[in-house]
N, C-alpha and C positions, 0 to 999 in steps of 0.2 A: 182435961178431957183426953181420953186415950186416942192415940192415932191408929189408923186401920192398916197401915202398911209399913214395911221397913223404910221405904223411901220417905214417907211423910215424917217418920220419927227422925231420920237423919237430916232432912231439910229443916225441921224445927230446931234441932241441935245446932246446925250450922248458923241459922239465923240468930240464935241466942248468943253464941260464943264467938262468931266470926265477924270481922269488919265487913260492912256492906258495900264493898267496892266493886262488886260484880252483880249482874242481874241474869244469872244463867237460866236456861230452861229447866223445868223441874223434873229432871231425870237423874237418878243416882247410879252411876255405873260401877260395876265391880269386876268385870272381866272383858277383855278384848281379844279378838283373834281375826287377823286379816282385815276385812272391811266391816266387821261386826263388833258391836258392843252389847253387853248384857247388863241389865240393871239388877239391883239387889232383890227385886221381887220376881226375877226370872224371865222378864220380857227381853226379847232380842231385837236389836235395831241395826239397820244399815247406817254407817257413819258417813255423812256427806259433808263433814267439816275437816276431818283428819287433824284435829288439834291445830287449826290454822296452818296446815301443811307440815306440821312436825312429824306426822306419821305417814309420810309418802310411801314408805316401805310396808305399810300395814301394821296393825296393832300386834304387839307381842311377836315380832318376827323371830323365829327360833334361832337363826344364825347370829343375829345381833344379841339376843338374850344369852346365848351360850358364851359368846365372847365376853359379855359383861360379867357373868357368873365366874368364869375362869379367872378373869383379871381381879375381881374383888376378893378372891381367895388368896391372891398373891401379893398385890400391892395396890392401894387405892390412891395414896397422896404422898408426895414428898415436899410439895411446894416447889417453886422454881429456884430455891436456894441450892438444890441439888439437881442433878440430871436423872432422867429415868429412861428405860429402854424402849418404851412405847412411843415416846414423843418424836424422835427423829424419823422413824419409818412413816408415821402419819404425815409429817410435814412433806416428805418426798412424794407420797401418794397423792396428797391434796394438790400440790403444785403441778405434778405431772398430769393429773386429770384435768385441772382447770386452765393450765397454761400460764399461770402467774409464777413469778420467781420466788416469792417469799410469802409465808403465812404467819400471822400472829394470832395465837389461840386465846380465846376468852371463854366465857360461860354463856351468858344470856345474849340475846340479840341486841338489846340496848347497850350492852358493854362493847359489842363489836362496832356499833354505830359511834359510841363515844371515842373508841380507838381511832376510827376513821376521821372523825372531826379533829382530833388532836393532830393526826398525820397531815390533814389538809392545811391546817393553820401553820404548823411548824414548817412544812414545805414552802408555804408562802413567804415565811420570814427567812428561812435558811437558803432556799434555792431561787426564789423570785425576787427577794429583796424588798418586800413590802415593809413599811415602817411598823415596828413592833406595836401591837395593841390595836391595829387598824384593819386586820384581815377580815374580808367578807366572803361569805359562802352563799351562793344562790340556791334557793330551795323552792319547792312548789307548794301552792295551796292544796288543801285536801290531803296532805301527806300524813303518813303514820310511820314513825321510825322508832318508837319506844316511849318510855314513861319517865325518864330522868328529868330533873328540872331544866337542864340545858335543852334536851330534846323537845320537851313540851313547849318550851319558850318560842320555838318556831313552828308550832302547830297552828292551824286555823280552826281546829275543833274546839268549841267553847267548853266541852266537858274536859278535854285534856288540859286546858289552860286555867281551869276554874280556881281562881284565887290562890295560885301557887307562886306568883311573882314576888320580887322583881326577877326578870329573866335575863339570861346571858345575851349581850348584844352581838352584832356581827353577822346576822342572817338577813338576807334580802329575799322576800317572798314574792314569787311571780305566779301567774295563772298556769296551771298544769297543762302541758301540751301546746303552749303558746311560745313558739320559737322567737318571734320578734320581741316579745317581752323579755326573754332571756338576754337577747343581744343588747337591749336598751339598759338592762340592769348591770352590765359589766362596767366596772370602773378600774382605776389603777390599783385599787386595794382588793380587787376580787382575786381570790386564790383558787376557788374551785366551784364546780357545779355539783350538787348532791341531790339525787332524786331516786325514786323508785321507777324502774322501767314500766311497771304496771302497779297501780295503786290498789293493793289488795283490801286493806281495811276500808278504803273508800268505796268499795263495792265492785271490785275488779274493773277499774277504770283503765281502759286501753288508750294510749295517746294516739294522735294521728300518725299515719304511716310517714316515715321519714323524720320523726321528731328526734329519736335517739341519734340518728345519723347527723342530724342538724346540731345536736348538742356536742357531738364529737368535733364537728367542724368549728363551732364557736370556741370550744376549749383549745383546739390547735391554733386557731388564728390569734388568740389572746393570751397564750401561754398560761392556761389554766389546767387544773386537774379535773377530770370527769370521774366521779366516784358514784357507783350505783348501789342501791340497797336491794339485794336479792335474797333477803332473809325468808320471805314467803315465796317469791317467784322463782328462786333458784333451785337447783338440784332436781330438775325434771318436771316441775309442776306445769310448765307451759308447752311441753313437748320438745324442749331443748334443755341442755344442761343448765344454761342461763337464758333468761329472757332477752338479753341484749344480742344474742346470736341471731334472733329473727331479723335484725337489720344489718348483720354482718360487721358490727363494730367491736372494738375492744376498749373498755374503760381503763383508766389508770389504776383503779382500785375497786373492790367489791366487798360488801359485807354479806356473810352467810351465817346461818344458824338453823334452828328448827330441825329440818330433815337431816342435818348433818349427823344427828344421833339416832334417827329413826324413832324419836319420841322417848327414848330410854333415859336420857340424862341431858342436862343443859350443856351444850357444846356450841360455840360460835367461833367465827374467825374473821379477821380482816385480811384480804388477799391483795397484794400489789406487787409491782416490780421493784427492783433494787433502788432506783432513784427515789421512790416514795418511801419505801420501808426503811431506808438507811437514815431517815431523820430520827429514828428511835435508837437511843444509846442506853447502856446499862443504868438502871436506877430511875429513869424518867417516866416509865409506864410499866404496869404489870398487874398481876392477879395471883393470889395465893393458889386458887384452884385452876387457873388457866393452863391448859396443856398437861393436866394431871394424867397419870397412867390409865386410870379407869375411863376417863373421857376419851383418851386417844384410842384405846382398844375398842370402845363402842363406836366411835366415829369411823374407824378403819373398817369395821364390819359393815356399818351402814353404807359406806361408799361402795364396798364390794357388792352388796345386794343390788344397789342401783345399776351397777355395770353388768354383773353376772346375769341378772334377770331381765336385762334390757328394758328397764322401766321407762327410760326416757323415750325410746323408740316406740314402745307400746302406747305411751301417753299421746304421742303425736297422732298415731293412727286412731285411737279410741276418742281422742278429743274432737276429731272431725265428725265422728258419729254423734257424740254428745251435742255438738253445735247444731247439727241437722235436726236432731230430735227436739231440742229446746225451741228452736226457731219454727218448728212445725207444730207446736202445741196449739190446740184450738181453745182459745179463751179470749175474752174481751178485757181482761184485767192487766195485760202486759203493756208497759210503756216502751221497754227496750230489753234486749237480751245481749249480753256481752260475753263472749267465750274465747278463751285461748287455752289450748291443751285441755286438761281436766280441771278447769277453773272457770267458773261462770258467775256473773252477776245478773240475777233475774230481777229487773226493776219493774215494780208495779205502778200502775196509775194511782195518783193520790186517792181517788174515789174507791179504790180497793180496800182501804181501811188499814193500811200498814202491813208490813211483812210478818211481824211477830205472830199474829194469830194463825197465819198459814204454817209457820214453823211448828206450832202446837198441833195443828191438824195433821201435819206430816208425822209428828211424833206419835200420834195415836195410830197411824198406819204403819209404824215401825221404821221410820226414816228420820234421821237426825240432821238438821242443818241450822244455820243461825242467821238472824236478821242483822242488817247494818244500815245506818243512816235512814232509819224509819221505813223506807219503802223497798229496800233491796234484800232479796234472799241470796245468800252466798252459797255456792256449791263447790266443794273441793274434796272429793272422795280420795281415799288412799289410792295410790297409783297401781296397786295390785288388783283393782276391780276388773270384772269381766264385762264384756259387751251385754250379756244377758242381765247382769246386775244393773248396769246403766239404764237399760230399757225399763226394768222394773221401777227404778227410782223416778225416771221421767214420767212413767205412767201414774205414779202416786202424785207427783207434782201437778200434772195436768188435771187429775181428778179433783184435787182440792181447789184448784183455780177455776174449775167449772162449777163448783158448788155454790 
């Protein structure tokens, strides 16, 4: 039977030849600019997911695109067997911007997390003196750090862990936001605490005030590392460069990715100070593509855009407006609204019938967002959005929730 639109034909093709490991909304995008996406049938949408915060700088930002095109014409890859001229300047820019002494460049967010896990364990053995093979890392329930077999092994999401075991031991899971549970989980074999400062995939779950500060104190009192996963929350999303800055603390290490490239190319990093990063010596960890010149040129431009366009500061201001608008919506379907910066979890009451149907209603109105954990609509627009565009989007959300 003939399909009636380009979108339908492409969706059918994808379903036939692609693995069914995602359940996307049925919109087939072909063009992006700023906060907008256009599908193959010519319909324009406002993007309120920003590729899970990867396009904080907006779709197809010209400055980042120009840097990528210029570099791809010159040199794309050497591997780390040789040096390249784009790598050292990016390392310095990244460290000076973030305040960490060292950066280890990888590609995907999951690779940055795996790098951090290795660093935490090796630090535990080399610096703390934990008996080899017994290092423990305290993590939180409801976490999302990636999809490798080690990472999903300490997930509490049944979809993530679905029949992929046996899993890597050495992780102790505690309730997210429960400082007393963290304290009780510490043993002589604990080397680190590893958590998201805000659980994005979990539905923008914000821990109680003082939780991060408490984690820092527990780590200091017990000679542990505190490492935070800021792959989604970092680089401006919460109205600060990093979410941990809201509580005035410094972790021992942090993972970043996504917006580090503005959505153009997979670039991630593990950032830490010398004492942690010096556990890595030549030959024990690496990546063929990690720190490649194309990635470095793209990441450098992406960081420049964040700084030059003052996107972090703008997000802080506009985030307060978004929060006021969302919490002022007139609807009886809301259970809770959680907002920090330009990041929100709109959790519906169970009787509302699930978040996904409202995402489709919003799609019909020209707004794209994504459901998570059945009842929550996630909102995370590119940080280049305007106040007028925020107002329009909240108007659409309120309208579908009143229907």
